[in-house]
C-alpha positions in Angstrom: 48.3 113.2 161.7 47.7 111.8 165.5 50.9 109.6 167.2 48.9 106.2 166.9 48.3 106.4 163.0 51.8 107.9 162.3 53.2 104.9 164.2 51.0 102.4 162.4 51.6 103.8 158.8 55.7 103.6 160.0 55.4 99.9 161.5 53.4 98.9 157.9 56.2 100.2 155.9 58.9 99.0 157.8 57.6 95.6 157.3 57.2 95.9 153.5 59.3 94.0 151.6 60.5 94.6 148.1 59.3 92.7 145.0 61.7 89.4 144.3 64.2 89.8 141.5 64.3 87.6 138.9 68.7 87.1 138.7 68.1 83.7 136.4 66.0 85.6 133.8 68.3 88.8 134.2 71.3 86.9 133.5 70.0 84.5 130.6 68.8 87.5 129.2 72.1 89.1 129.0 74.1 85.8 128.1 71.7 85.3 124.8 72.5 88.8 123.8 76.0 88.5 124.4 76.3 85.3 122.4 74.5 87.3 119.2 77.6 89.8 119.1 81.0 89.4 117.2 84.0 90.5 116.9 85.2 93.4 115.7 88.1 94.2 113.1 89.3 97.9 113.7 89.0 98.7 110.0 85.6 97.1 110.0 83.9 96.3 106.2 86.6 99.2 104.6 88.3 96.3 103.1 84.8 94.3 101.5 84.2 95.1 97.7 80.8 96.1 96.9 77.9 98.5 98.7 74.5 97.4 99.1 71.5 99.0 100.4 68.8 97.2 102.2 65.0 98.3 103.6 62.4 96.7 105.5 60.9 96.7 108.8 63.1 97.4 111.5 62.4 97.1 115.2 62.7 100.4 117.5 63.7 99.6 121.3 62.3 102.6 123.3 63.9 104.9 126.0 62.5 106.3 128.1 65.5 108.3 129.8 66.4 112.0 129.0 70.2 113.1 127.9 72.3 115.4 129.1 72.4 116.3 132.7 72.0 119.9 133.7 75.1 119.7 135.9 78.3 120.6 134.3 80.9 117.4 134.0 84.2 116.9 135.2 85.3 117.1 131.8 83.5 120.1 130.2 86.9 122.4 129.2 88.1 121.2 126.2 92.0 121.3 126.5 94.8 120.0 124.3 94.5 116.5 124.5 95.9 113.4 123.1 96.9 109.6 124.0 99.8 107.7 124.2 100.3 104.2 125.1 98.0 103.6 128.0 97.7 107.2 129.1 95.4 110.3 128.1 96.8 113.5 128.3 94.1 115.9 129.4 96.1 119.3 129.3 98.7 118.9 132.1 96.5 116.2 133.6 97.2 112.2 133.0 94.3 109.9 133.1 96.1 106.2 133.0 94.2 103.7 131.5 96.6 101.0 132.0 96.6 98.0 131.2 94.9 99.1 128.1 96.5 101.1 124.9 94.2 103.4 123.5 93.8 103.4 119.9 91.0 105.6 119.2 89.1 107.8 121.7 86.4 110.9 121.9 86.1 113.1 124.9 82.9 114.3 126.4 82.1 116.1 129.7 81.7 113.2 131.8 84.8 111.2 130.3 86.5 110.1 128.1 85.6 107.1 126.0 88.1 105.0 124.1 88.7 101.8 122.1 92.1 99.4 123.6 93.8 97.1 121.0 90.8 94.2 120.5 88.3 97.7 119.7 86.4 96.9 123.2 84.6 100.3 124.7 85.9 101.7 127.6 85.0 104.9 129.8 87.8 106.8 132.0 87.7 109.3 134.5 89.2 110.4 137.4 87.6 107.2 139.1 88.9 105.0 136.9 88.4 102.6 134.1 85.3 100.5 133.0 84.5 98.3 130.4 81.0 98.9 128.6 81.1 95.0 127.2 80.9 96.3 123.5 83.2 97.1 120.8 82.9 99.1 117.9 84.9 100.4 114.9 84.9 104.1 116.1 83.7 106.2 118.3 81.3 109.6 117.8 81.1 112.7 120.2 80.0 116.2 120.3 81.8 119.0 120.9 80.2 119.0 124.3 77.6 117.2 126.3 77.6 113.5 127.8 76.6 111.7 124.9 78.6 109.4 122.6 77.5 106.7 119.8 79.1 104.0 118.2 77.9 101.1 115.5 77.7 97.7 117.0 77.4 94.7 114.7 75.6 91.6 114.8 75.3 88.4 112.7 72.2 89.9 110.5 72.3 93.2 111.4 73.9 96.7 112.8 72.9 98.5 115.5 73.2 102.3 115.9 73.8 103.4 119.8 73.7 106.1 121.6 74.8 106.2 125.2 75.0 108.8 127.9 78.6 108.6 129.8 77.2 110.4 132.9 74.0 108.3 133.5 75.7 105.1 132.3 72.9 103.8 130.1 71.7 103.4 126.4 69.4 106.2 125.5 69.0 104.6 121.7 69.4 101.4 120.1 68.3 100.7 116.6 68.6 98.1 113.8 66.5 100.8 111.3 68.4 100.5 108.0 71.1 98.0 108.7 69.7 94.9 107.9 72.3 93.4 106.3 71.8 90.7 103.5 73.2 87.4 103.6 76.5 86.6 102.2 76.6 90.4 101.3 79.9 92.4 100.8 79.8 95.8 102.2 82.4 98.9 100.7 81.3 100.8 103.8 79.6 99.9 107.1 77.4 101.9 108.7 78.7 104.9 110.8 77.4 107.1 113.3 78.1 110.2 111.2 77.6 112.9 114.2 76.0 114.2 117.2 75.0 117.5 117.3 73.5 118.5 120.5 69.9 116.4 120.9 70.3 115.0 117.6 72.2 112.2 116.1 73.0 111.4 112.5 73.2 107.6 111.8 74.6 106.7 108.2 72.9 103.3 107.7 72.7 101.1 104.3 69.8 102.1 103.5 70.7 106.2 103.7 71.2 108.8 106.1 68.8 109.2 109.3 68.3 111.9 111.5 67.3 111.2 114.9 65.7 112.9 117.7 67.5 111.6 120.9 64.8 112.8 123.4 62.3 111.5 121.4 63.7 108.2 120.2 62.4 109.0 116.7 64.5 109.1 113.4 63.4 110.0 109.6 65.6 108.9 106.5 66.7 112.6 105.2 69.3 111.4 102.2 69.2 108.1 99.9 73.1 107.6 100.1 76.3 105.8 100.9 76.9 105.5 105.0 80.0 107.7 104.5 78.5 110.1 102.3 77.4 112.5 105.1 81.1 113.5 106.8 79.8 116.0 109.7 77.1 117.8 111.0 77.5 120.5 113.8 75.3 123.4 114.6 72.9 122.2 111.9 75.3 122.4 109.3 75.8 119.2 107.1 79.2 118.7 105.0 78.4 116.1 102.6 80.0 114.6 99.0 78.5 116.4 96.2 77.4 114.9 94.5 76.2 111.9 96.8 77.0 109.3 94.6 80.8 110.0 93.7 83.2 107.5 93.5 86.1 107.3 96.0 87.5 109.0 97.4 84.7 111.4 96.8 86.6 114.7 98.2 84.1 117.1 96.4 82.3 118.8 99.4 79.2 120.6 100.0 77.5 122.0 103.3 74.0 123.3 103.9 71.4 122.6 106.5 70.1 119.7 104.2 71.3 117.2 101.9 70.5 118.5 98.2 71.7 117.7 94.7 71.7 121.9 93.9 74.2 122.9 96.7 77.5 123.6 95.0 80.6 121.7 95.9 83.2 124.4 97.3 85.4 122.5 99.4 87.4 119.4 99.3 88.7 116.4 101.6 87.1 113.4 103.3 87.2 113.3 106.9 85.8 116.5 108.3 85.7 118.8 111.4 83.5 122.0 111.9 84.0 124.1 114.4 81.2 124.5 117.0 79.2 126.9 115.1 80.3 125.9 112.1 82.4 128.8 110.8 85.3 126.9 109.7 85.7 123.3 108.6 89.0 121.6 108.5 89.3 118.5 106.4 92.2 115.4 106.2 92.6 112.4 104.3 91.6 108.7 105.2 95.1 107.6 105.1 97.8 109.2 107.2 100.6 108.9 104.2 99.7 109.7 100.6 103.0 108.8 98.7 102.2 110.4 95.9 99.8 113.4 96.7 97.0 114.7 94.2 95.8 118.1 94.8 93.2 117.2 97.5 95.0 115.1 99.6 96.5 117.3 102.1 95.0 119.0 105.3 93.2 122.2 104.6 91.2 125.0 106.7 88.5 126.5 104.8 86.3 129.6 106.0 82.7 128.4 105.5 81.0 131.4 104.7 83.5 132.4 101.7 85.1 129.0 100.9 88.7 130.7 101.4 91.3 128.1 102.1 93.6 129.2 104.9 97.3 128.5 104.9 98.5 125.7 107.3 102.0 126.2 109.3 104.6 125.0 106.8 106.7 124.1 109.3 105.0 120.6 109.4 104.3 118.4 106.4 102.0 116.4 107.9 98.8 117.6 110.2 96.3 115.5 112.0 93.1 117.1 113.4 92.3 116.8 117.3 89.6 118.7 118.3 88.3 122.2 118.6 88.7 124.0 121.6 86.0 127.1 120.5 85.0 128.4 117.1 88.6 129.7 116.4 90.7 127.9 117.6 92.0 123.8 117.2 94.3 121.3 118.2 96.5 119.1 115.8 99.5 117.0 116.0 102.0 117.7 113.2 105.2 116.2 112.4 107.7 118.2 111.6 109.2 119.0 108.1 112.7 117.5 107.5 112.8 115.5 110.5 114.1 112.1 109.9 113.2 110.8 113.7 109.5 111.9 112.7 109.2 114.1 115.6 105.6 115.3 116.3 104.5 118.5 117.9 101.1 118.9 119.6 99.8 122.0 118.2 97.2 124.9 118.9 96.1 126.6 115.6 94.1 130.0 115.1 91.7 128.9 112.5 91.4 133.0 111.7 95.0 133.8 110.9 96.5 129.9 110.8 98.9 131.0 113.3 100.5 127.9 115.6 101.6 127.3 119.2 103.5 124.8 120.3 102.1 123.3 123.3 103.5 120.0 123.6 106.8 119.7 121.8 108.4 116.1 120.3 105.1 114.4 122.3 105.5 111.1 120.1 106.8 110.0 116.5 104.9 109.5 113.3 105.7 106.2 112.9 103.1 102.9 112.3 102.7 99.3 113.5 104.7 96.7 111.4 101.7 94.7 110.8 98.0 95.4 109.8 96.3 97.8 110.7 99.2 99.9 110.6 98.3 102.2 113.2 100.2 105.5 114.6 101.3 105.0 118.5 99.5 108.1 119.5 95.4 109.2 119.1 93.8 112.1 118.5 89.8 112.8 120.5 88.1 112.2 117.0 87.1 108.7 117.7 88.9 107.1 115.1 93.0 106.0 114.9 95.8 107.4 112.4 95.9 104.8 109.9 98.4 104.3 107.0 96.3 102.6 104.6 98.4 101.8 102.0 100.5 99.1 103.4 
């Protein structure tokens, strides 16, 4: 290229102006969407009385973005982690989210995503705290990666959302399966059951959908309640067996597909599979059960043999936090016979049930006096610890 041609091209490029930006249109569109939102209660539809299954056409909103950037995130390592008040304790590191109070949160490789007392969704990392301008009942994340998911309730439908924390953008937003009939009363609202790599599992009013995040395509794989499937990890699905069993629906099966022929070999409500689906930890939705049936206590299972592994006797209440790897998990345990309800942060080795106290007496297992009665601390499961009975 000669000097004259180069100078001519540079002069034309410098004189080129970007196309005008329609700010009024963008703001109007944002206001129109915000007007459709309604405030969520932390318990969502749990107090409603009748289940509804709906069908019909839904509109998908395509996304071209690809999730999971290759560069490791600043919070890739899983440590003994909990939230207390306006602080998230990430091992020895403390992330302040003041003035917010954390009621529920999850960890992603790019940062923590939490709900405050108003159920508003925020992201917290070492650079600070930012609001996403959304709200939800609970959050869902994988044991690795940058994705978080939730359900947003609108006036006439719910939308399943998958968000890339590192990229700061939504990858999936779809109302599929969640059209709410007028005047309907729901026994269970829709949930994001799990994120498993680049696959999401949506518990909708119309059944369980498996969603390919990279392709933004989904298919219904089971006609079931939004809460019939409890967890999915490494392609293994934990679900109620039978799917239509009445509450509390504690008989659980594990398989790669939802099948009526798979035997129920496990018990519990909330379910947490280890990263390679080697172990299963279960616990109840209600943090305090006065008269405990046999299934009500926390339980740890070897998935291959269905044998139950003993948990530390020194704690009469145990709440799951997260898996550190395929053999160790974090939990909060209230000391047995402690009148002050002293609670320790623990690391439990699944193969043996051995326990290590990593943060002694980090909180008290007490509950707020007004509903919803939640504990003063949170663990990275995406939902609060709640006393449902009172």
